[in-house]
C-alpha positions in Angstrom: 26.9 -92.0 -101.1 24.2 -89.0 -99.9 20.7 -89.5 -98.1 18.2 -87.3 -100.3 16.2 -85.1 -98.7 13.1 -87.8 -98.3 15.3 -89.9 -96.7 17.4 -87.7 -94.0 15.2 -88.2 -90.6 13.4 -84.3 -90.1 15.3 -82.1 -87.7 12.4 -82.6 -85.1 13.1 -86.4 -85.0 17.3 -85.9 -84.7 16.3 -83.9 -82.2 14.5 -85.8 -80.4 16.2 -89.2 -80.8 19.0 -87.1 -79.1 17.3 -86.8 -76.7 16.6 -89.8 -75.5 19.6 -91.1 -76.1 21.5 -88.2 -73.9 18.0 -88.1 -71.1 18.9 -92.3 -70.8 22.5 -91.8 -70.5 22.6 -89.3 -68.2 19.7 -90.1 -66.1 21.6 -93.6 -66.0 24.9 -91.8 -64.8 23.1 -90.1 -61.8 21.1 -93.1 -60.9 24.5 -94.4 -60.3 25.8 -91.9 -58.2 23.5 -91.3 -56.2 23.4 -95.5 -55.7 26.9 -94.6 -54.8 26.4 -91.6 -52.3 24.2 -94.1 -50.5 26.9 -96.3 -49.9 27.9 -93.7 -47.3 25.4 -94.8 -44.8 27.5 -98.0 -44.1 28.9 -96.7 -40.9 31.1 -99.6 -40.4 33.2 -97.7 -42.8 32.2 -93.8 -42.7 31.2 -92.2 -40.3 28.6 -88.5 -40.7 26.2 -86.7 -38.5 22.3 -86.0 -39.2 22.6 -83.1 -40.5 25.9 -83.5 -42.6 23.5 -86.2 -44.3 20.8 -83.5 -44.5 23.5 -80.9 -45.7 23.9 -83.5 -49.0 20.2 -84.8 -49.5 19.1 -80.8 -49.5 21.6 -79.8 -51.9 20.7 -83.1 -54.1 16.9 -82.0 -54.1 17.7 -78.0 -54.6 19.5 -79.0 -57.7 17.0 -81.5 -59.2 14.4 -78.5 -58.2 16.7 -76.0 -60.6 16.8 -79.0 -63.2 13.2 -79.9 -63.5 12.2 -75.6 -63.5 14.6 -75.2 -66.7 12.1 -78.0 -68.6 8.9 -75.6 -67.4 7.1 -73.8 -70.2 7.7 -70.4 -69.7 5.2 -69.5 -72.1 2.2 -70.9 -69.2 2.4 -66.5 -68.2 2.3 -66.6 -63.9 0.9 -68.8 -62.2 0.0 -66.5 -58.4 -2.5 -64.4 -58.4 -1.8 -60.6 -59.5 -1.6 -58.1 -56.2 -0.1 -54.5 -56.3 0.5 -54.6 -52.1 2.1 -58.2 -52.2 6.3 -58.2 -53.7 
């Protein structure tokens, strides 16, 4: 049986439902992977130095920042003060 236009969810609500479904799935997946990375801290099973730990978390933080920036609206315009002498 075909749905009538009145009974179909709007594109906006379909997109919202898709966002919610995928966001929950992906965030839970990332959280699980971060827990597994945390398991690497067990010095009984693994050998590492602090520089390696810093490199791991610097990379993760850069990835998080990049993702966060993609959510920022580009319609807000420049955030800093304009200056001809500053680059």
